[in-house]
N, C-alpha and C positions, 0 to 999 in steps of 0.2 A: 504494500500500500504506500502511496506517495506521502512523503513527509514534507510539510511546509512548516517552518518553525514559527513559533509565536512572535519572535522578533521580526520575521519577514512580514507577517500580517500587520503587526503594530507599526512598522516603518511605512508600509503602504497606506495604512489608515491615517497616519500623521500627514502624509503628502496629499491624500485624496479623501478627506473626511466625508465628502458628499457620496462616497461609495460604500458607506457603512452597511447598507442593506445587502449589497452584493457580497461583501466579505462575510456577513453573517450567514447568508445562504450557502456560500462555499464551505465555510467551516462546518455547518450542519450537514451538508452532503458528505464531506470527508469523514465525519464521525459515523454517519449511517453506513458508508461504504466499508468501514472497518468491521462492523458487526454483520452486515449483509452484503458480502462481496458480489453476490449474483445480481445486484441492482444494475439495470441496463445502462444508466447514464455513464458517461465516460470522462476521463481526465485527459486533457491535451496540453502540450507544451508548444509554445510558438516563439519565434525569433524575429525581433525587429532589428534587422542588420543594416548598419550604416557604414559607409566608406568615407573616411575623413579625407581621402585623396580627391574624390570626385564630388563630395558633399551630398550624395544621394543615398536613398534607402532601397533595399532589394525587395520587390514585391512579385507575387505570382498571381496570374489569372487562373484560378483553380478550375479544373475541368468539371468536377462534379457540382461544385457550388456556383459556378458560372459568375464569379465576381473576383475582384482584386482583393487580395489579403496578404498578410505576412506569412512567411513560411512556418510550417509546424505540422504536428500530427499527434497521434494517440500515444499515450504512455505505454511502454512495454516493460516487462519484468527485468530484462537485462540492464535497464537504466538505473538499477540499484536504488530505487525509491527516490531518485533525484530528478524532479521534473525539468530542471534546467538542462540536465543531460539529454532528456527527451528532445527539448527544443534544439539543442546543438546537433544531435544525431539527425533529426529530421531536416534541419537546415542544410547540412552537408549532403545528405542523400538527395534532396530536391534540387539543389543548386549546382552540385558538382564542385563546389569550392571546398578545398581541404583546410585552408588556414582561416578559421573563424574563431574569434576570441571573445569570451564573455567580458562585458564592460564591468560588471559587478555581479554579486549574487542577489541583488535587490530585484523584487518583482516590478516590472515596468507597467504591466496592465493585468487586470483580472477581469474576465468577462464570462458570461453564461449565454450560450447560444442554443437554440432549438435546431436540431438536425432533422429536418423534415424530408430529407432525400431518400428515406427508406419507408417501407410499409409499417415499421414500428418506430415512430419518432422517439427521440431521446435527447437529453440535454448533454451538452459538452461544457465542461468546466475548464476554461482555458487560462493558463498562466503564461504570460508573455514576458520575455527577458530581453535586455539590450545586448547586442553583440556587435562586433566590428570586424572588418577585414580590409586589407589593402588590395586584394585581388578584385579584378573587374570582369574577368571572363567567367561566364556562367554556362552551364550545360543543364538545360531543363530536363526534369524527369518526366515520365509519362503522366504524372498527376497534374501537369500544367498545360494550359493552352498557350500561354506566353509567360515570360519572366523578364523583368526589366529593372534597371536602376532608375529610380524616379526621384525628381527633385521635390522638395517640400512645397514649392510654389505650384507645381503641377498637381500634386495631391490636393492642395487647398482649393484650387480653382476648377478642377474637373469633376463633373458629376459621376464619372466612372469609378472614382475612388471613395464614394460616400460611405461604403461599408467599413472603411477604416478611418473615418473622420475623427473619432475619439482618440485613436492612437496617434494620428497626425497632430492633434492638438497637444497631446502629451509630449510628442517629439519636439514640437516648437517650444514648449515650456522648458524641456530639458536643454535644448540648445541655448535658449535665452539665459537660463540659470548658469550654465557653464561659461557663457560669454561674460556674464557679470562677475563671476568668480575670478576670471582671468584679469579683469580690470582692477581688482582690489589689490 
């Protein structure tokens, strides 16, 4: 079973207090999943990958979901209960990029999605982490229709990226905060 530390949840809640209800729902799901592992809902790990060299983030146009999203996928037992390892494994598999580095072990985003793409809908509890790479060449997996390095401006101004607008806002906040820290 995936372990998210209390500190990771507390740090996230401190940054995003408006998401308290989401955090409570996720914590409740994780406690239920421990006692009832057969629950159909799933845990996913995703990666918001940025490239400091080109100033862009890597996004995939997902084949099944038919929308642009960050790279990621389902938690698997070999990930040793570490959902950040899931995000990293999936990012490498989907992009073909070998050198992807975690920015930190802080959770960048928590979200709950309804997966209505099957006959038995279920919820996905997604933990997104920040990663970076200096590599620019990508080799899309068969899970993608397309994969691109995309600028923040394009994400903000294009309707095709509305599914990740919350992540884009957090990314802009992250960039602003880090720019301010450099000026101090």
